[in-house]
C-alpha positions as CSV (number, residue, x, y, z in Angstrom):
1,M,5.8,-10.8,10.5
2,T,2.1,-10.7,11.1
3,T,0.1,-10.5,7.9
4,N,-1.9,-7.5,8.8
5,R,1.0,-5.1,9.1
6,T,3.1,-3.5,6.3
7,I,6.6,-2.0,6.9
8,L,7.3,0.8,4.5
9,F,10.6,2.4,3.4
10,G,10.6,6.1,4.2
11,L,11.7,8.9,1.8
12,T,12.5,11.8,4.1
13,T,13.2,15.3,2.9
14,K,14.9,17.2,5.7
15,Q,16.2,20.7,4.8
16,G,19.6,20.7,3.1
17,A,19.4,17.0,2.1
18,N,19.8,15.9,-1.5
19,W,16.4,14.3,-2.3
20,R,17.4,13.8,-5.9
21,E,19.9,11.1,-4.7
22,K,17.2,9.3,-2.8
23,V,14.8,9.4,-5.8
24,A,17.6,8.0,-8.0
25,E,18.2,5.2,-5.5
26,L,14.5,4.2,-5.8
27,S,15.2,3.2,-9.4
28,E,18.4,1.4,-8.5
29,L,16.7,-0.7,-5.9
30,K,13.3,-1.0,-7.8
31,I,11.3,0.2,-4.8
32,T,7.6,0.5,-5.8
33,E,6.0,1.4,-2.4
34,L,7.1,3.7,0.4
35,A,6.0,6.3,2.9
36,L,6.7,10.0,2.2
37,F,7.9,12.7,4.7
38,L,7.5,16.1,3.1
39,G,8.4,18.4,6.0
40,G,11.7,19.5,4.6
41,L,10.4,20.7,1.2
42,K,9.1,24.2,0.4
43,A,6.1,24.6,-1.8
44,S,8.4,25.9,-4.6
45,E,10.4,22.6,-4.4
46,R,7.6,20.1,-4.3
47,S,6.7,20.4,-8.0
48,D,10.2,19.4,-9.1
49,F,10.2,16.6,-6.4
50,F,6.9,15.1,-7.6
51,K,8.0,15.3,-11.2
52,A,11.2,13.4,-10.4
53,L,9.2,10.9,-8.4
54,E,6.9,10.2,-11.3
55,A,9.9,8.9,-13.3
56,S,10.7,6.4,-10.5
57,P,9.3,2.9,-10.0
58,V,7.1,4.1,-7.2
59,T,3.4,3.4,-7.7
60,S,2.1,3.3,-4.1
61,I,2.5,5.8,-1.2
62,P,0.0,4.7,1.4
63,C,1.2,7.3,4.0
64,V,2.3,10.9,3.5
65,H,3.6,13.2,6.3
66,L,2.4,16.7,5.4
67,S,4.4,19.9,5.2
68,D,2.8,22.8,6.9
69,D,1.8,24.5,3.6
70,F,0.4,21.4,1.9
71,T,-2.6,22.2,-0.4
72,P,-5.8,20.4,-1.0
73,A,-4.8,19.9,-4.7
74,E,-1.6,18.2,-3.6
75,A,-3.6,15.9,-1.3
76,D,-5.9,15.0,-4.2
77,Y,-2.8,14.4,-6.4
78,C,-1.3,11.9,-3.9
79,I,-4.6,10.0,-3.5
80,S,-5.2,9.7,-7.3
81,K,-1.6,9.1,-8.4
82,Y,-0.2,7.1,-5.5
83,K,-3.3,5.7,-3.8
84,T,-2.5,7.5,-0.5
85,K,-4.7,6.3,2.3
86,F,-3.5,8.4,5.2
87,F,-1.8,11.7,6.0
88,T,0.0,12.6,9.2
89,C,1.0,15.9,10.7
90,H,2.5,17.2,13.9
91,A,0.5,18.0,17.0
92,D,1.4,21.6,17.1
93,A,-0.1,24.9,16.0
94,A,1.0,24.4,12.4
95,G,-0.4,20.8,12.4
96,Y,-3.8,22.0,13.6
97,A,-3.7,24.7,10.9
98,V,-3.2,22.0,8.3
99,L,-6.3,20.2,9.6
100,D,-8.3,23.4,9.2
101,K,-6.9,24.0,5.7
102,L,-7.8,20.5,4.5
103,P,-11.4,20.0,5.5
104,K,-12.1,17.6,2.6
105,H,-9.3,15.3,3.8
106,H,-9.8,15.8,7.5
107,S,-10.8,12.2,8.1
108,L,-7.6,10.9,6.6
109,I,-5.2,13.0,8.7
110,Y,-3.7,11.4,11.8
111,L,-1.9,13.4,14.5
112,E,1.6,12.4,15.5
113,N,2.4,12.2,19.2
114,P,5.2,14.7,20.1
115,E,8.5,14.1,21.9
116,D,9.2,17.8,22.7
117,P,8.2,18.5,26.4
118,K,6.4,21.7,25.5
119,L,4.2,20.1,22.8
120,L,3.7,17.0,25.0
121,S,2.2,19.1,27.8
122,N,-0.7,20.1,25.5
123,F,-1.1,16.7,23.9
124,S,-4.3,15.2,25.4
125,L,-7.6,13.7,24.5
126,A,-9.3,17.1,25.2
127,T,-7.0,18.9,22.8
128,L,-7.6,16.3,20.0
129,S,-11.3,16.4,20.6
130,T,-11.3,20.2,20.3
131,H,-9.8,19.8,16.8
132,Q,-12.0,16.8,15.9
133,V,-8.9,14.6,15.3
134,T,-9.8,11.3,13.6
135,G,-6.9,9.2,14.9
136,L,-3.3,8.9,16.1
137,C,-0.1,8.3,14.3
138,I,2.0,6.8,17.0
139,D,5.6,7.7,16.5
140,L,7.1,4.7,18.3
141,S,10.4,6.3,19.1
142,H,8.6,9.3,20.6
143,A,6.5,7.0,22.7
144,A,9.7,5.1,24.0
145,S,11.3,8.4,24.8
146,T,8.2,9.7,26.6
147,E,8.1,6.4,28.7
148,K,11.5,7.3,30.0
149,T,11.1,11.0,30.6
150,N,7.4,11.6,31.5
151,K,5.5,8.6,33.0
152,T,2.3,10.6,33.4
153,K,2.1,11.5,29.7
154,Y,3.1,8.0,28.7
155,K,0.1,6.7,30.6
156,E,-2.1,9.3,28.9
157,L,-0.8,8.1,25.5
158,L,-1.7,4.6,26.4
159,A,-5.2,5.7,27.3
160,M,-5.5,7.7,24.0
161,A,-4.4,4.6,22.1
162,G,-7.3,2.7,23.6
163,K,-9.8,5.4,22.5
164,L,-8.6,6.6,19.1
165,P,-7.8,4.5,16.0
166,I,-4.1,3.9,15.3
167,T,-3.4,2.9,11.7
168,V,-0.1,4.6,11.0
169,N,3.2,4.5,12.9
170,H,6.5,6.3,12.4
171,I,9.6,4.4,13.3
172,S,13.0,6.0,14.0
173,G,16.0,4.9,16.1
174,V,16.3,5.6,19.8
175,R,19.8,6.4,21.1
176,S,21.0,7.4,24.6
177,H,22.9,10.6,24.9
178,T,24.4,12.5,27.9
179,I,22.4,15.5,29.0
180,W,24.4,16.4,32.1
181,K,27.6,14.7,33.3
182,F,26.7,11.1,33.6
183,I,23.0,11.3,33.1
184,Q,21.7,9.5,30.0
185,R,18.5,10.2,28.2
186,A,16.9,8.2,25.3
187,K,16.1,10.4,22.3
188,S,14.7,9.8,18.9
189,H,17.1,9.9,15.9
190,H,16.4,9.9,12.2
191,E,19.8,8.6,11.2
192,I,20.8,5.4,12.9
193,V,24.3,3.9,13.3
194,S,23.2,0.5,14.7
195,L,20.3,-1.8,14.3
196,T,20.1,-2.1,18.1
197,E,18.6,1.4,18.1
198,F,15.3,-0.4,17.3
199,D,15.4,-2.8,20.2
200,Y,13.1,-0.5,22.2
201,L,10.3,-1.8,20.0
202,K,10.4,-5.1,21.9
203,S,9.0,-3.5,25.0
204,L,6.2,-1.3,23.6
205,P,2.6,-2.5,24.0
206,K,0.8,-4.0,21.0
207,E,-1.8,-1.3,21.3
208,F,0.6,1.2,19.9
209,F,1.1,-0.6,16.6
210,G,-1.0,0.0,13.5
211,K,-1.3,-1.4,10.0
212,Y,1.3,0.8,8.3
213,L,4.8,1.1,9.9
214,C,6.7,3.9,8.2
215,I,10.4,4.0,8.5
216,E,11.4,7.6,9.2
217,L,15.1,7.6,8.6
218,D,17.5,9.8,6.6
219,N,19.6,6.7,5.9
220,T,19.9,5.4,2.4
221,F,17.3,2.9,1.1
222,L,20.0,0.2,0.9
223,E,20.6,0.7,4.7
224,Q,16.8,0.9,5.2
225,H,16.6,-2.5,3.6
226,E,18.6,-4.0,6.4
227,V,16.4,-2.0,8.9
228,K,13.3,-3.4,7.4
229,Q,14.5,-7.0,7.7
230,Y,15.5,-6.4,11.3
231,L,12.1,-4.8,12.1
232,E,10.3,-7.8,10.6
233,L,12.1,-10.0,13.1
234,I,11.3,-7.8,16.1
235,I,7.7,-7.1,15.3
236,E,7.0,-10.8,14.6
């Protein structure tokens, strides 16, 4: 793998998932560095979550995907406690509201390219300029899906990648599913069943890849270990 890129395990917190099991697994596998996805945790839950995380081996969280109600104090905590360098959020109304709510950290927040057609229609350089967005977090699975379903928006994404800094990536699986009779469509998935669900990465342009590649999967960390090894082979 190229020396200027780091592939990070991802701790996701989707609603209904048992995050305590994932935190316990961190200790079992002695994982010290990861990316954090907080979208599934309410404000009332995050205090207990971070308290449990402090008892784990984790000392570094370079990238944190924000929840919609994330506070400036929590951002400061991540930076001081875990040396967080970048935050990411969705390119939707809630994401833009997060930008407005965290002016002190605005320069550290990168907008994630959407997959949803409605959000994608409003995802443009003009929109990002209006909100003074610092840079992009290219979700590589979203990019691959867009390439198959909306060529125009995919070309726009390529143009955006040439004009805005890309330091962070999210990586999920891409799996085909039937949308009508025999018509197949590739879609991003956060729980993979085969390593081949990452083969789409081989055809993506190098302009999409940043320094930190964050695995966004609900799979266990033991399974993510295999994923990480496979990604290192592909990205090399």
